[in-house]
Every structure is written in structure tokens, then in C-alpha cells.
C-alpha positions, 0 to 999 in steps of 0.5 A: 117548216114553217116561215117563220121558224126558218127565218128563226134560224136566219135571224140566229146565225147573225148573234152567232157570227158576233160573238164568235168575234169578240172570242176572236178579239178577246184571244188576241189580248191574251197571252197564249200561254194564258190557261183561258184561251183553253176556255175560249176554244171549247166555246168557240167550238160550241158555236161552230156546231152550233151553227152546223147543227143551223146550216143542217137544220135550214136544209132540212127545212127548204123545199129543194126541186134537184136538177137531174143528170147523168151521174157515175156513183162509182165516181163519186164514192171514190171522192169522197173516200179520198176527201174524207180520208185526207181529212182523217187526223194523223192520229186516226186508226180509221180504215176506208174499204171500198167494193164497189161494182164494176160495171155498175150503171151511171145513173140520173140523180144530183151531184151535189144532193148526193155527195152531202149525202154521203158525206154525211153517212161516212163522217157520222160513221167516222165518229161513231168509232172515235178514232178506232175501225172501219168503214165499207162503203160498198155499191152494186147493181139491182136490176128490176125483177122478172115480168111474167114472161120470165124476161128481165128489162132492159139493165141501162133504162131499168132497175136501182142501184144501191150502195152501204155505208157501214162501219164497225163502230158501237151501233145506233140503240134501239130505241134510237134506230126505229127513229133515227130520221125524225127531224129533231131526235136526238141521237147524241153519243151514237155519232150519228146527227138527228137533224143530218139524219133526217136530211139525208132521209128527205133527200134521197126521197125527194130523188126518188130512192130510200134509204134504211138503217140497221144495227146491232149494238156493240157491232156497227151500223148499216144505211142501205140507199137504193136508187133508181137508175134513171128518174121517172 
């Protein structure tokens, strides 16, 4: 994204903030029972949604150099499950299941960046299932392939970790799945944010990993992220 586009994203937030403030003033001048309160609430929610889209777009536009440190991925995933679980409405019938490899090696990566990635994927899954369904989060260690002598390299120094986030929601239409990580693709109706997923893709790429998606309409979606144990 050009500097001009980044400036547009920044400047757009100013009038949105002003509109939101005036909505609050207008709401305060009306009785709580006034029918217009519900319309004001909807407008406010849509402004919040636009703000979130602009924030994701801004993150996508930035060229970042992530600082890496030793990271326990299982602990991070456990924290994310707790955060999302606490945020679910009481009326929700969504269950989050984990199957985390007990011997998963620590990796060299960026905690904040990965936290945003996995929160994005899990929240997308929650939105896709519309209040009912299951999310499965799994971690696994993928050792380096044996060399020509058949010897497997040092498991701590080599290999990858694989994290999958799977849901049993409606899935992603084939025509969208093939272009899912494009930055401006609209995925309205699938529960998977186009801009958010392009941020996921670029973040994982910058961290030396890969992210892929597979889906069957009506049977959910599976996002698989593979990261090196040690950055190179």
C-alpha cells in the first residue's frame, strides 16, 4: 500500500470519531424508550465495524520487522482459548476443543504477532458458526525429514510446529477459497474477514512460516499454520 493510501486510512478515522461522538450526544438527548435509540445503536455499531476494517487495513499496510524471542506456543494457544471463551455470549452454544502436543518444542517467534493471528482465526470461526458449533485447535511437531543417511537432525534445532484451527461451520465457497488471502476480497457471509486474513497471511510469511486453508461447503474450514522451530 502506498503512503497516500496509509494517509487516507489515518484521516478517515477522524470524521468517524466525530460522527460517533455526535451520535452519543444525540442519544443522550432522547429518552431511552425512544424508537430512534435502536437506529442510533445500529449506526454506532456500523461505525465501529468500519473502524475495525480500517485498523486491519492499516496493519496490512505496514512493513514490519518482528523481533523474535523464545515462545511457548501451547501456552499462547491456551491463553487465546481462555480469552475467546470468556467473550462468548452466555446464549452461545460454541465449544472450543484443544489437542496440544505435550512435547511441542519452543520456537523463536513474535508473541504479539502470533496472538493476533490466532485470535483472528478463532474469532472468524466463531462468527462463521453463528452461535452454535465446534472449534478444534491442535498443535503438533513436524521433525525435519531424514537426511541421505536416514538420520533425523536434532529435533530441538530443526523442524517445524504445525497449528490447525478447524471449525464445523458452513465452510467457504470454492470461488472465495482460492482467493481467500487477497487483501481486498470481500468474504461477507462466510464469517471469514478478507482484510483480516490477508494480515494473517503476511504476518506468518514475515515470520518464516506458511498458512493454508481447506474447506468443504457445509462442513467447515481448516486453517493450517506451519512455523519453523528456529528462525533462520
